[in-house]
PDB file of N, CA, C and O in Angstrom:
ATOM      1  N   HIS A   1      71.488 -40.315 -81.167  1.00  0.00           N
ATOM      2  CA  HIS A   1      72.926 -41.435 -80.689  1.00  0.00           C
ATOM      3  C   HIS A   1      73.456 -41.550 -80.932  1.00  0.00           C
ATOM      4  O   HIS A   1      73.912 -41.704 -79.799  1.00  0.00           O
ATOM      5  N   PRO A   2      74.903 -41.849 -81.998  1.00  0.00           N
ATOM      6  CA  PRO A   2      75.590 -43.096 -81.891  1.00  0.00           C
ATOM      7  C   PRO A   2      76.020 -44.128 -81.369  1.00  0.00           C
ATOM      8  O   PRO A   2      74.842 -44.476 -81.455  1.00  0.00           O
ATOM      9  N   GLY A   3      76.546 -45.008 -80.892  1.00  0.00           N
ATOM     10  CA  GLY A   3      77.724 -45.875 -80.064  1.00  0.00           C
ATOM     11  C   GLY A   3      79.052 -45.636 -80.266  1.00  0.00           C
ATOM     12  O   GLY A   3      79.745 -45.316 -81.232  1.00  0.00           O
ATOM     13  N   GLY A   4      79.251 -45.901 -78.977  1.00  0.00           N
ATOM     14  CA  GLY A   4      80.815 -44.830 -79.272  1.00  0.00           C
ATOM     15  C   GLY A   4      81.378 -45.660 -80.360  1.00  0.00           C
ATOM     16  O   GLY A   4      82.466 -45.086 -80.399  1.00  0.00           O
ATOM     17  N   GLY A   5      81.468 -46.522 -81.225  1.00  0.00           N
ATOM     18  CA  GLY A   5      82.903 -47.196 -81.596  1.00  0.00           C
ATOM     19  C   GLY A   5      82.006 -46.297 -83.432  1.00  0.00           C
ATOM     20  O   GLY A   5      82.785 -45.738 -84.205  1.00  0.00           O
ATOM     21  N   SER A   6      80.465 -46.337 -83.785  1.00  0.00           N
ATOM     22  CA  SER A   6      80.439 -45.382 -84.803  1.00  0.00           C
ATOM     23  C   SER A   6      80.847 -43.580 -84.960  1.00  0.00           C
ATOM     24  O   SER A   6      80.586 -42.933 -85.973  1.00  0.00           O
ATOM     25  N   ARG A   7      81.706 -42.857 -83.395  1.00  0.00           N
ATOM     26  CA  ARG A   7      81.531 -41.902 -83.848  1.00  0.00           C
ATOM     27  C   ARG A   7      82.925 -41.563 -84.498  1.00  0.00           C
ATOM     28  O   ARG A   7      83.791 -42.433 -84.411  1.00  0.00           O
ATOM     29  N   PRO A   8      83.159 -40.647 -84.997  1.00  0.00           N
ATOM     30  CA  PRO A   8      83.896 -39.822 -85.646  1.00  0.00           C
ATOM     31  C   PRO A   8      85.766 -39.530 -84.877  1.00  0.00           C
ATOM     32  O   PRO A   8      86.001 -38.903 -83.844  1.00  0.00           O
ATOM     33  N   MET A   9      86.244 -39.844 -85.296  1.00  0.00           N
ATOM     34  CA  MET A   9      87.799 -39.558 -84.448  1.00  0.00           C
ATOM     35  C   MET A   9      87.718 -37.736 -84.752  1.00  0.00           C
ATOM     36  O   MET A   9      87.413 -37.114 -85.769  1.00  0.00           O
ATOM     37  N   PRO A  10      88.203 -37.202 -83.169  1.00  0.00           N
ATOM     38  CA  PRO A  10      88.053 -36.042 -82.683  1.00  0.00           C
ATOM     39  C   PRO A  10      88.339 -35.374 -84.144  1.00  0.00           C
ATOM     40  O   PRO A  10      87.606 -34.394 -84.280  1.00  0.00           O
ATOM     41  N   ASP A  11      89.270 -35.619 -85.410  1.00  0.00           N
ATOM     42  CA  ASP A  11      89.872 -34.669 -86.300  1.00  0.00           C
ATOM     43  C   ASP A  11      88.773 -34.923 -87.486  1.00  0.00           C
ATOM     44  O   ASP A  11      88.847 -34.499 -88.640  1.00  0.00           O
ATOM     45  N   GLY A  12      87.663 -35.778 -86.872  1.00  0.00           N
ATOM     46  CA  GLY A  12      86.812 -35.917 -88.412  1.00  0.00           C
ATOM     47  C   GLY A  12      86.582 -37.239 -89.081  1.00  0.00           C
ATOM     48  O   GLY A  12      85.591 -37.748 -89.605  1.00  0.00           O
ATOM     49  N   THR A  13      87.493 -37.527 -88.943  1.00  0.00           N
ATOM     50  CA  THR A  13      87.731 -39.287 -89.356  1.00  0.00           C
ATOM     51  C   THR A  13      86.823 -39.264 -89.781  1.00  0.00           C
ATOM     52  O   THR A  13      86.222 -38.202 -89.946  1.00  0.00           O
ATOM     53  N   ALA A  14      86.216 -40.735 -90.232  1.00  0.00           N
ATOM     54  CA  ALA A  14      85.108 -41.661 -90.061  1.00  0.00           C
ATOM     55  C   ALA A  14      85.766 -42.626 -90.616  1.00  0.00           C
ATOM     56  O   ALA A  14      86.601 -42.717 -91.516  1.00  0.00           O
ATOM     57  N   GLN A  15      85.032 -43.594 -89.644  1.00  0.00           N
ATOM     58  CA  GLN A  15      84.789 -45.094 -89.742  1.00  0.00           C
ATOM     59  C   GLN A  15      84.802 -45.700 -90.908  1.00  0.00           C
ATOM     60  O   GLN A  15      83.985 -45.117 -91.621  1.00  0.00           O
ATOM     61  N   ARG A  16      85.531 -46.963 -91.736  1.00  0.00           N
ATOM     62  CA  ARG A  16      85.051 -46.928 -92.988  1.00  0.00           C
ATOM     63  C   ARG A  16      84.909 -48.975 -92.775  1.00  0.00           C
ATOM     64  O   ARG A  16      85.425 -49.662 -91.894  1.00  0.00           O
ATOM     65  N   PRO A  17      83.974 -49.454 -94.022  1.00  0.00           N
ATOM     66  CA  PRO A  17      84.241 -51.007 -94.128  1.00  0.00           C
ATOM     67  C   PRO A  17      85.876 -50.715 -93.974  1.00  0.00           C
ATOM     68  O   PRO A  17      86.492 -49.663 -94.142  1.00  0.00           O
ATOM     69  N   GLY A  18      86.429 -52.269 -93.528  1.00  0.00           N
ATOM     70  CA  GLY A  18      87.771 -52.452 -93.384  1.00  0.00           C
ATOM     71  C   GLY A  18      88.526 -51.587 -92.656  1.00  0.00           C
ATOM     72  O   GLY A  18      89.669 -51.658 -92.205  1.00  0.00           O
ATOM     73  N   GLY A  19      87.994 -51.069 -92.637  1.00  0.00           N
ATOM     74  CA  GLY A  19      88.855 -49.877 -91.389  1.00  0.00           C
ATOM     75  C   GLY A  19      88.742 -50.052 -89.897  1.00  0.00           C
ATOM     76  O   GLY A  19      87.683 -50.317 -89.328  1.00  0.00           O
ATOM     77  N   TRP A  20      90.105 -49.858 -89.200  1.00  0.00           N
ATOM     78  CA  TRP A  20      89.862 -49.660 -87.713  1.00  0.00           C
ATOM     79  C   TRP A  20      90.098 -50.824 -86.941  1.00  0.00           C
ATOM     80  O   TRP A  20      90.114 -50.897 -85.713  1.00  0.00           O
ATOM     81  N   ASN A  21      90.367 -52.176 -88.177  1.00  0.00           N
ATOM     82  CA  ASN A  21      89.831 -53.729 -87.618  1.00  0.00           C
ATOM     83  C   ASN A  21      91.007 -52.961 -86.095  1.00  0.00           C
ATOM     84  O   ASN A  21      91.653 -51.915 -86.152  1.00  0.00           O
ATOM     85  N   ARG A  22      90.897 -54.103 -84.707  1.00  0.00           N
ATOM     86  CA  ARG A  22      91.580 -53.724 -83.452  1.00  0.00           C
ATOM     87  C   ARG A  22      91.569 -54.604 -82.730  1.00  0.00           C
ATOM     88  O   ARG A  22      90.413 -54.954 -82.493  1.00  0.00           O
ATOM     89  N   PHE A  23      92.513 -55.336 -82.089  1.00  0.00           N
ATOM     90  CA  PHE A  23      92.149 -55.918 -80.702  1.00  0.00           C
ATOM     91  C   PHE A  23      91.416 -54.956 -79.631  1.00  0.00           C
ATOM     92  O   PHE A  23      91.733 -53.941 -79.012  1.00  0.00           O
ATOM     93  N   MET A  24      90.418 -55.682 -79.712  1.00  0.00           N
ATOM     94  CA  MET A  24      89.685 -54.784 -77.516  1.00  0.00           C
ATOM     95  C   MET A  24      90.342 -55.150 -76.744  1.00  0.00           C
ATOM     96  O   MET A  24      90.458 -56.328 -77.081  1.00  0.00           O
ATOM     97  N   LEU A  25      91.179 -54.970 -75.486  1.00  0.00           N
ATOM     98  CA  LEU A  25      90.948 -55.514 -74.594  1.00  0.00           C
ATOM     99  C   LEU A  25      90.065 -55.116 -73.293  1.00  0.00           C
ATOM    100  O   LEU A  25      90.253 -53.970 -72.883  1.00  0.00           O
ATOM    101  N   GLN A  26      88.915 -56.091 -72.433  1.00  0.00           N
ATOM    102  CA  GLN A  26      88.695 -55.481 -71.394  1.00  0.00           C
ATOM    103  C   GLN A  26      89.520 -54.817 -70.311  1.00  0.00           C
ATOM    104  O   GLN A  26      90.714 -55.113 -70.337  1.00  0.00           O
ATOM    105  N   VAL A  27      89.142 -54.014 -69.403  1.00  0.00           N
ATOM    106  CA  VAL A  27      89.830 -53.396 -68.453  1.00  0.00           C
ATOM    107  C   VAL A  27      88.894 -53.271 -67.143  1.00  0.00           C
ATOM    108  O   VAL A  27      87.721 -53.323 -67.514  1.00  0.00           O
ATOM    109  N   GLU A  28      88.987 -53.134 -65.835  1.00  0.00           N
ATOM    110  CA  GLU A  28      87.629 -52.770 -65.376  1.00  0.00           C
ATOM    111  C   GLU A  28      88.145 -51.487 -64.843  1.00  0.00           C
ATOM    112  O   GLU A  28      87.080 -51.158 -64.319  1.00  0.00           O
ATOM    113  N   ASP A  29      88.974 -50.463 -64.552  1.00  0.00           N
ATOM    114  CA  ASP A  29      89.235 -49.386 -64.428  1.00  0.00           C
ATOM    115  C   ASP A  29      90.050 -48.620 -65.333  1.00  0.00           C
ATOM    116  O   ASP A  29      91.207 -48.290 -65.073  1.00  0.00           O
ATOM    117  N   LEU A  30      89.123 -48.194 -66.953  1.00  0.00           N
ATOM    118  CA  LEU A  30      89.331 -47.904 -67.862  1.00  0.00           C
ATOM    119  C   LEU A  30      89.974 -46.092 -67.384  1.00  0.00           C
ATOM    120  O   LEU A  30      90.864 -45.787 -68.179  1.00  0.00           O
ATOM    121  N   ALA A  31      89.802 -45.344 -66.697  1.00  0.00           N
ATOM    122  CA  ALA A  31      90.428 -43.844 -66.467  1.00  0.00           C
ATOM    123  C   ALA A  31      91.962 -44.926 -65.452  1.00  0.00           C
ATOM    124  O   ALA A  31      93.074 -45.018 -65.972  1.00  0.00           O
ATOM    125  N   ALA A  32      91.839 -45.182 -64.913  1.00  0.00           N
ATOM    126  CA  ALA A  32      93.113 -45.989 -64.346  1.00  0.00           C
ATOM    127  C   ALA A  32      94.234 -45.819 -65.366  1.00  0.00           C
ATOM    128  O   ALA A  32      95.214 -45.099 -65.553  1.00  0.00           O
ATOM    129  N   ALA A  33      93.429 -47.113 -66.080  1.00  0.00           N
ATOM    130  CA  ALA A  33      94.500 -47.696 -66.817  1.00  0.00           C
ATOM    131  C   ALA A  33      95.558 -46.394 -68.181  1.00  0.00           C
ATOM    132  O   ALA A  33      96.756 -46.319 -68.453  1.00  0.00           O
ATOM    133  N   ALA A  34      94.603 -45.787 -68.570  1.00  0.00           N
ATOM    134  CA  ALA A  34      94.601 -44.723 -69.673  1.00  0.00           C
ATOM    135  C   ALA A  34      95.779 -43.519 -69.101  1.00  0.00           C
ATOM    136  O   ALA A  34      96.612 -42.799 -69.651  1.00  0.00           O
ATOM    137  N   GLY A  35      95.424 -43.709 -67.994  1.00  0.00           N
ATOM    138  CA  GLY A  35      96.053 -42.659 -66.946  1.00  0.00           C
ATOM    139  C   GLY A  35      97.235 -43.306 -66.952  1.00  0.00           C
ATOM    140  O   GLY A  35      98.140 -42.569 -67.343  1.00  0.00           O
ATOM    141  N   GLU A  36      97.606 -44.477 -66.650  1.00  0.00           N
ATOM    142  CA  GLU A  36      98.852 -45.235 -66.939  1.00  0.00           C
ATOM    143  C   GLU A  36      99.550 -45.358 -68.296  1.00  0.00           C
ATOM    144  O   GLU A  36     100.750 -45.413 -68.562  1.00  0.00           O
ATOM    145  N   LEU A  37      98.513 -45.386 -69.046  1.00  0.00           N
ATOM    146  CA  LEU A  37      99.390 -45.452 -70.491  1.00  0.00           C
ATOM    147  C   LEU A  37      99.860 -44.518 -71.175  1.00  0.00           C
ATOM    148  O   LEU A  37     100.636 -44.652 -72.121  1.00  0.00           O
ATOM    149  N   ARG A  38      99.242 -43.086 -70.567  1.00  0.00           N
ATOM    150  CA  ARG A  38      99.482 -41.957 -70.681  1.00  0.00           C
ATOM    151  C   ARG A  38     100.818 -41.887 -70.039  1.00  0.00           C
ATOM    152  O   ARG A  38     101.767 -41.547 -70.746  1.00  0.00           O
ATOM    153  N   ALA A  39     100.986 -42.129 -68.948  1.00  0.00           N
ATOM    154  CA  ALA A  39     102.181 -41.588 -68.147  1.00  0.00           C
ATOM    155  C   ALA A  39     103.329 -42.629 -68.664  1.00  0.00           C
ATOM    156  O   ALA A  39     104.372 -42.163 -68.204  1.00  0.00           O
ATOM    157  N   ALA A  40     103.597 -43.639 -69.290  1.00  0.00           N
ATOM    158  CA  ALA A  40     103.776 -44.356 -69.945  1.00  0.00           C
ATOM    159  C   ALA A  40     104.646 -44.173 -71.517  1.00  0.00           C
ATOM    160  O   ALA A  40     105.582 -44.733 -72.087  1.00  0.00           O
ATOM    161  N   GLY A  41     103.716 -43.056 -71.782  1.00  0.00           N
ATOM    162  CA  GLY A  41     103.440 -42.444 -72.916  1.00  0.00           C
ATOM    163  C   GLY A  41     103.394 -43.091 -74.572  1.00  0.00           C
ATOM    164  O   GLY A  41     104.075 -42.786 -75.551  1.00  0.00           O
ATOM    165  N   VAL A  42     102.448 -43.960 -74.430  1.00  0.00           N
ATOM    166  CA  VAL A  42     101.177 -44.835 -75.430  1.00  0.00           C
ATOM    167  C   VAL A  42     100.422 -43.362 -75.997  1.00  0.00           C
ATOM    168  O   VAL A  42      99.853 -42.452 -75.394  1.00  0.00           O
ATOM    169  N   THR A  43     100.718 -43.607 -77.471  1.00  0.00           N
ATOM    170  CA  THR A  43     100.058 -43.005 -77.918  1.00  0.00           C
ATOM    171  C   THR A  43      98.272 -43.296 -78.072  1.00  0.00           C
ATOM    172  O   THR A  43      97.841 -44.442 -78.201  1.00  0.00           O
ATOM    173  N   PHE A  44      97.424 -42.163 -78.039  1.00  0.00           N
ATOM    174  CA  PHE A  44      96.391 -42.409 -77.727  1.00  0.00           C
ATOM    175  C   PHE A  44      95.264 -41.344 -79.252  1.00  0.00           C
ATOM    176  O   PHE A  44      94.911 -40.192 -79.503  1.00  0.00           O
ATOM    177  N   ARG A  45      95.189 -42.258 -79.628  1.00  0.00           N
ATOM    178  CA  ARG A  45      93.674 -41.512 -81.104  1.00  0.00           C
ATOM    179  C   ARG A  45      93.075 -40.673 -80.996  1.00  0.00           C
ATOM    180  O   ARG A  45      92.961 -39.751 -81.804  1.00  0.00           O
ATOM    181  N   ASN A  46      92.237 -40.869 -79.357  1.00  0.00           N
ATOM    182  CA  ASN A  46      91.259 -40.123 -79.002  1.00  0.00           C
ATOM    183  C   ASN A  46      90.974 -40.164 -77.599  1.00  0.00           C
ATOM    184  O   ASN A  46      91.913 -40.626 -76.952  1.00  0.00           O
ATOM    185  N   GLU A  47      89.514 -39.671 -76.614  1.00  0.00           N
ATOM    186  CA  GLU A  47      89.902 -40.034 -75.116  1.00  0.00           C
ATOM    187  C   GLU A  47      88.419 -40.053 -75.307  1.00  0.00           C
ATOM    188  O   GLU A  47      87.472 -39.738 -76.028  1.00  0.00           O
ATOM    189  N   ILE A  48      88.869 -40.696 -74.062  1.00  0.00           N
ATOM    190  CA  ILE A  48      87.729 -41.971 -73.695  1.00  0.00           C
ATOM    191  C   ILE A  48      86.163 -41.247 -73.459  1.00  0.00           C
ATOM    192  O   ILE A  48      85.647 -40.305 -72.857  1.00  0.00           O
ATOM    193  N   VAL A  49      85.786 -42.424 -74.408  1.00  0.00           N
ATOM    194  CA  VAL A  49      84.166 -42.034 -75.572  1.00  0.00           C
ATOM    195  C   VAL A  49      83.243 -42.805 -74.176  1.00  0.00           C
ATOM    196  O   VAL A  49      83.609 -43.962 -73.966  1.00  0.00           O
ATOM    197  N   ASP A  50      82.448 -42.437 -73.514  1.00  0.00           N
ATOM    198  CA  ASP A  50      81.092 -43.782 -73.295  1.00  0.00           C
ATOM    199  C   ASP A  50      79.991 -43.587 -74.325  1.00  0.00           C
ATOM    200  O   ASP A  50      79.174 -42.725 -74.649  1.00  0.00           O
ATOM    201  N   GLY A  51      80.459 -45.097 -74.764  1.00  0.00           N
ATOM    202  CA  GLY A  51      78.968 -45.830 -75.227  1.00  0.00           C
ATOM    203  C   GLY A  51      77.684 -46.224 -74.795  1.00  0.00           C
ATOM    204  O   GLY A  51      77.301 -45.841 -73.690  1.00  0.00           O
ATOM    205  N   ILE A  52      77.017 -46.875 -75.445  1.00  0.00           N
ATOM    206  CA  ILE A  52      75.947 -46.972 -74.697  1.00  0.00           C
ATOM    207  C   ILE A  52      76.272 -48.044 -73.635  1.00  0.00           C
ATOM    208  O   ILE A  52      75.854 -47.918 -72.484  1.00  0.00           O
ATOM    209  N   GLY A  53      77.262 -49.443 -74.148  1.00  0.00           N
ATOM    210  CA  GLY A  53      77.292 -51.087 -73.150  1.00  0.00           C
ATOM    211  C   GLY A  53      78.614 -50.387 -72.603  1.00  0.00           C
ATOM    212  O   GLY A  53      79.114 -51.372 -72.061  1.00  0.00           O
ATOM    213  N   ALA A  54      79.561 -49.304 -72.368  1.00  0.00           N
ATOM    214  CA  ALA A  54      80.662 -49.505 -72.514  1.00  0.00           C
ATOM    215  C   ALA A  54      81.656 -47.758 -72.533  1.00  0.00           C
ATOM    216  O   ALA A  54      81.304 -46.781 -73.193  1.00  0.00           O
ATOM    217  N   ARG A  55      82.954 -47.833 -71.574  1.00  0.00           N
ATOM    218  CA  ARG A  55      83.472 -47.180 -72.124  1.00  0.00           C
ATOM    219  C   ARG A  55      84.358 -47.283 -72.894  1.00  0.00           C
ATOM    220  O   ARG A  55      84.868 -48.394 -72.751  1.00  0.00           O
ATOM    221  N   GLN A  56      84.958 -46.571 -73.850  1.00  0.00           N
ATOM    222  CA  GLN A  56      86.086 -46.807 -74.776  1.00  0.00           C
ATOM    223  C   GLN A  56      87.294 -45.798 -75.197  1.00  0.00           C
ATOM    224  O   GLN A  56      86.961 -44.705 -74.741  1.00  0.00           O
ATOM    225  N   VAL A  57      88.294 -45.697 -75.728  1.00  0.00           N
ATOM    226  CA  VAL A  57      89.598 -45.255 -76.297  1.00  0.00           C
ATOM    227  C   VAL A  57      90.283 -46.364 -76.725  1.00  0.00           C
ATOM    228  O   VAL A  57      90.250 -47.542 -76.369  1.00  0.00           O
ATOM    229  N   MET A  58      91.169 -45.522 -77.895  1.00  0.00           N
ATOM    230  CA  MET A  58      91.820 -46.319 -79.013  1.00  0.00           C
ATOM    231  C   MET A  58      93.185 -45.881 -78.407  1.00  0.00           C
ATOM    232  O   MET A  58      93.477 -45.055 -77.542  1.00  0.00           O
ATOM    233  N   ILE A  59      93.903 -46.718 -79.160  1.00  0.00           N
ATOM    234  CA  ILE A  59      95.871 -46.745 -78.030  1.00  0.00           C
ATOM    235  C   ILE A  59      95.896 -47.055 -79.682  1.00  0.00           C
ATOM    236  O   ILE A  59      95.069 -47.457 -80.501  1.00  0.00           O
ATOM    237  N   GLU A  60      97.381 -46.621 -79.716  1.00  0.00           N
ATOM    238  CA  GLU A  60      98.630 -47.197 -80.370  1.00  0.00           C
ATOM    239  C   GLU A  60      98.977 -48.165 -79.696  1.00  0.00           C
ATOM    240  O   GLU A  60      98.779 -48.181 -78.481  1.00  0.00           O
ATOM    241  N   ASP A  61      99.905 -49.755 -80.721  1.00  0.00           N
ATOM    242  CA  ASP A  61     100.386 -50.155 -79.812  1.00  0.00           C
ATOM    243  C   ASP A  61     101.598 -49.101 -80.752  1.00  0.00           C
ATOM    244  O   ASP A  61     101.452 -48.060 -81.392  1.00  0.00           O
ATOM    245  N   PRO A  62     103.104 -50.191 -80.371  1.00  0.00           N
ATOM    246  CA  PRO A  62     104.687 -49.354 -80.888  1.00  0.00           C
ATOM    247  C   PRO A  62     104.680 -49.084 -82.549  1.00  0.00           C
ATOM    248  O   PRO A  62     105.113 -48.153 -83.229  1.00  0.00           O
ATOM    249  N   SER A  63     103.969 -50.365 -82.890  1.00  0.00           N
ATOM    250  CA  SER A  63     104.333 -50.681 -84.786  1.00  0.00           C
ATOM    251  C   SER A  63     103.048 -49.698 -85.326  1.00  0.00           C
ATOM    252  O   SER A  63     102.836 -49.895 -86.522  1.00  0.00           O
ATOM    253  N   GLY A  64     101.925 -48.439 -84.568  1.00  0.00           N
ATOM    254  CA  GLY A  64     100.826 -47.520 -85.106  1.00  0.00           C
ATOM    255  C   GLY A  64      99.673 -48.608 -84.979  1.00  0.00           C
ATOM    256  O   GLY A  64      98.753 -47.867 -84.633  1.00  0.00           O
ATOM    257  N   ASN A  65      99.180 -49.751 -85.027  1.00  0.00           N
ATOM    258  CA  ASN A  65      98.344 -50.665 -84.636  1.00  0.00           C
ATOM    259  C   ASN A  65      97.107 -50.464 -83.805  1.00  0.00           C
ATOM    260  O   ASN A  65      97.032 -50.735 -82.606  1.00  0.00           O
ATOM    261  N   PRO A  66      96.316 -50.053 -84.416  1.00  0.00           N
ATOM    262  CA  PRO A  66      94.832 -49.282 -83.488  1.00  0.00           C
ATOM    263  C   PRO A  66      94.184 -50.563 -82.084  1.00  0.00           C
ATOM    264  O   PRO A  66      93.426 -51.436 -82.506  1.00  0.00           O
ATOM    265  N   VAL A  67      94.470 -50.580 -80.791  1.00  0.00           N
ATOM    266  CA  VAL A  67      94.566 -51.282 -79.949  1.00  0.00           C
ATOM    267  C   VAL A  67      92.723 -50.733 -79.251  1.00  0.00           C
ATOM    268  O   VAL A  67      92.744 -49.566 -78.860  1.00  0.00           O
ATOM    269  N   GLU A  68      91.669 -51.258 -79.138  1.00  0.00           N
ATOM    270  CA  GLU A  68      90.760 -50.831 -77.789  1.00  0.00           C
ATOM    271  C   GLU A  68      90.676 -51.184 -76.520  1.00  0.00           C
ATOM    272  O   GLU A  68      90.343 -52.357 -76.347  1.00  0.00           O
ATOM    273  N   LEU A  69      90.929 -50.357 -75.294  1.00  0.00           N
ATOM    274  CA  LEU A  69      90.586 -50.692 -74.431  1.00  0.00           C
ATOM    275  C   LEU A  69      88.966 -49.957 -74.011  1.00  0.00           C
ATOM    276  O   LEU A  69      88.421 -48.854 -74.043  1.00  0.00           O
ATOM    277  N   PHE A  70      88.697 -51.206 -73.663  1.00  0.00           N
ATOM    278  CA  PHE A  70      87.418 -50.656 -72.893  1.00  0.00           C
ATOM    279  C   PHE A  70      87.160 -51.378 -71.414  1.00  0.00           C
ATOM    280  O   PHE A  70      87.840 -52.345 -71.072  1.00  0.00           O
ATOM    281  N   GLU A  71      86.128 -50.825 -70.580  1.00  0.00           N
ATOM    282  CA  GLU A  71      85.482 -51.262 -69.293  1.00  0.00           C
ATOM    283  C   GLU A  71      83.578 -51.134 -69.531  1.00  0.00           C
ATOM    284  O   GLU A  71      82.854 -50.139 -69.553  1.00  0.00           O
ATOM    285  N   PRO A  72      83.325 -52.302 -69.648  1.00  0.00           N
ATOM    286  CA  PRO A  72      82.055 -52.768 -70.110  1.00  0.00           C
ATOM    287  C   PRO A  72      80.963 -51.836 -68.639  1.00  0.00           C
ATOM    288  O   PRO A  72      81.485 -51.545 -67.564  1.00  0.00           O
ATOM    289  N   LEU A  73      80.503 -51.742 -68.739  1.00  0.00           N
ATOM    290  CA  LEU A  73      78.898 -50.492 -67.839  1.00  0.00           C
ATOM    291  C   LEU A  73      78.194 -51.221 -67.903  1.00  0.00           C
ATOM    292  O   LEU A  73      77.277 -50.812 -67.191  1.00  0.00           O
ATOM    293  N   ARG A  74      77.740 -52.770 -68.577  1.00  0.00           N
ATOM    294  CA  ARG A  74      76.484 -53.442 -68.669  1.00  0.00           C
ATOM    295  C   ARG A  74      77.397 -54.906 -68.586  1.00  0.00           C
ATOM    296  O   ARG A  74      78.573 -54.941 -68.947  1.00  0.00           O
ATOM    297  N   ALA A  75      76.602 -56.203 -68.007  1.00  0.00           N
ATOM    298  CA  ALA A  75      76.881 -57.308 -67.778  1.00  0.00           C
ATOM    299  C   ALA A  75      77.072 -58.297 -68.751  1.00  0.00           C
ATOM    300  O   ALA A  75      77.888 -59.218 -68.701  1.00  0.00           O
ATOM    301  N   GLU A  76      76.168 -58.017 -69.748  1.00  0.00           N
ATOM    302  CA  GLU A  76      76.112 -57.883 -71.000  1.00  0.00           C
ATOM    303  C   GLU A  76      77.648 -57.362 -72.257  1.00  0.00           C
ATOM    304  O   GLU A  76      78.096 -57.556 -73.387  1.00  0.00           O
ATOM    305  N   ALA A  77      77.828 -56.782 -71.261  1.00  0.00           N
ATOM    306  CA  ALA A  77      78.671 -56.223 -72.615  1.00  0.00           C
ATOM    307  C   ALA A  77      80.557 -56.741 -72.477  1.00  0.00           C
ATOM    308  O   ALA A  77      81.511 -56.719 -73.254  1.00  0.00           O
ATOM    309  N   ARG A  78      80.334 -57.180 -70.997  1.00  0.00           N
ATOM    310  CA  ARG A  78      82.046 -58.286 -70.953  1.00  0.00           C
ATOM    311  C   ARG A  78      82.180 -59.207 -71.279  1.00  0.00           C
ATOM    312  O   ARG A  78      81.184 -59.896 -71.061  1.00  0.00           O
ATOM    313  N   LEU A  79      83.206 -59.879 -71.907  1.00  0.00           N
ATOM    314  CA  LEU A  79      83.668 -61.010 -72.353  1.00  0.00           C
ATOM    315  C   LEU A  79      83.554 -61.741 -71.798  1.00  0.00           C
ATOM    316  O   LEU A  79      83.987 -61.762 -70.645  1.00  0.00           O
ATOM    317  N   ALA A  80      82.747 -62.957 -72.490  1.00  0.00           N
ATOM    318  CA  ALA A  80      82.818 -64.418 -71.623  1.00  0.00           C
ATOM    319  C   ALA A  80      83.953 -64.303 -71.504  1.00  0.00           C
ATOM    320  O   ALA A  80      84.937 -63.915 -72.134  1.00  0.00           O
ATOM    321  N   PRO A  81      83.325 -65.235 -69.359  1.00  0.00           N
ATOM    322  CA  PRO A  81      84.865 -66.265 -69.453  1.00  0.00           C
ATOM    323  C   PRO A  81      85.412 -67.126 -69.902  1.00  0.00           C
ATOM    324  O   PRO A  81      84.802 -67.863 -70.678  1.00  0.00           O
ATOM    325  N   GLY A  82      86.280 -67.280 -69.703  1.00  0.00           N
ATOM    326  CA  GLY A  82      86.992 -68.971 -70.621  1.00  0.00           C
ATOM    327  C   GLY A  82      87.588 -68.603 -72.245  1.00  0.00           C
ATOM    328  O   GLY A  82      88.055 -69.499 -72.949  1.00  0.00           O
TER     329      GLY A  82
END
């Protein structure tokens, strides 16, 4: 079972080397954050995916750049403090 980041997009588009470069932002409650962003009209590239150590979803900034939001499910998946 592949990890969340290696899965293709719902339309079948597969990740390629050098593609899908993005910022990753850690959130404490991904479902709540996604709900707020949807209500604000943010474009989502996929639905929430449960990965090995985190839940994640891809959104687009106003210029169409991908941004990944993730909620760690394991301590080692959290961003280092500081």
